[in-house]
N, C-alpha and C positions, 0 to 999 in steps of 0.2 A: 504493500500500500504506500510506503514511503517513496518508492520509485515513481509511482503514478502521481503522487502529490508534487514531487520535484519536477516532473515533466509538465504538469499543469501550471505550476508557478512560472516555469520558463516560457510556456506558451502565453500565459497572461502578460508577462513582461514584454514578450515580442509583439503581441497584439496592441498593447498600450503604446509601445514605441512606434508602431506602424501608424497609429492614429496621429501622433505628433509629427511624424516625418512626411506623411502624404500631403501634397500641396493642392491637388485638385479637389474642390469642395464636394463633388459628387462621390469621388472615391473615398474621401474622408468620412462621409456619412456612412458608407458601407463598412469602413474600417471600425467606426464606432459601434455599429450593429454587431459586427463580428466580435469585437471586444466584449460586448454584453453577453453574447452566447458563450464565449470562453469563460467569463466570470460565473455565469450560471452553472456551467459544468464543474468549475472549481468548487462552488458552494455546495453542489450536490455531492461531490467527493468528500467534502468536509462535513457531511451529514447535517446540512442546514437546508432542508428542502423548501421551507417557507421563504427564506432569503433568496434561494435560487429561482423560485417562481416569480418573486417580486423583481429580481434583476432581469429575468427573461422578459417580463411584461414591460417594464419601464426602460431598462437599458438596451434591450435588443429591438424593441418595437416602437414604443411611444416617443422617446426622445429622437431617434433617427427620423421618424416620420414627421415630427414637428420641424426638425431642421430641414428636411426635404421640402416641406410646404413653404417654409420661410425662404429658402433659396429660390424656389420657383416663383414666388411672389416678387422677390427682388429682381430677378431676371425679366419678368413680365413688365415690371415698372421701367426697367432700362429700355426695353423695346418700345414701349409707349412713348417714352421721353425722346428716343431717337427718331421716332416717326412724327414728333411734334404734336402728339395727342394728349400730353400730360397736363399742361397748365393752362388750358383755355377756359375762359369764364364767359 
């Protein structure tokens, strides 16, 4: 079991580092989601199923989805502004 935990800790560190090092916002959102899944697996291995389910729901689904919606809204605003449709009264 200790070998499995060691590998999961390394995988957690690698996925967290990937979140920081990825520069493309879309890829960063998917890296955040993957990090949430890895953390959920780690919490399951540490025998904390309630925390694992919370991490899976919030860290792997809800937060990345909110980031994706916000990113799409910002990009839609930039397109409207570039077309001259943004600030007309």
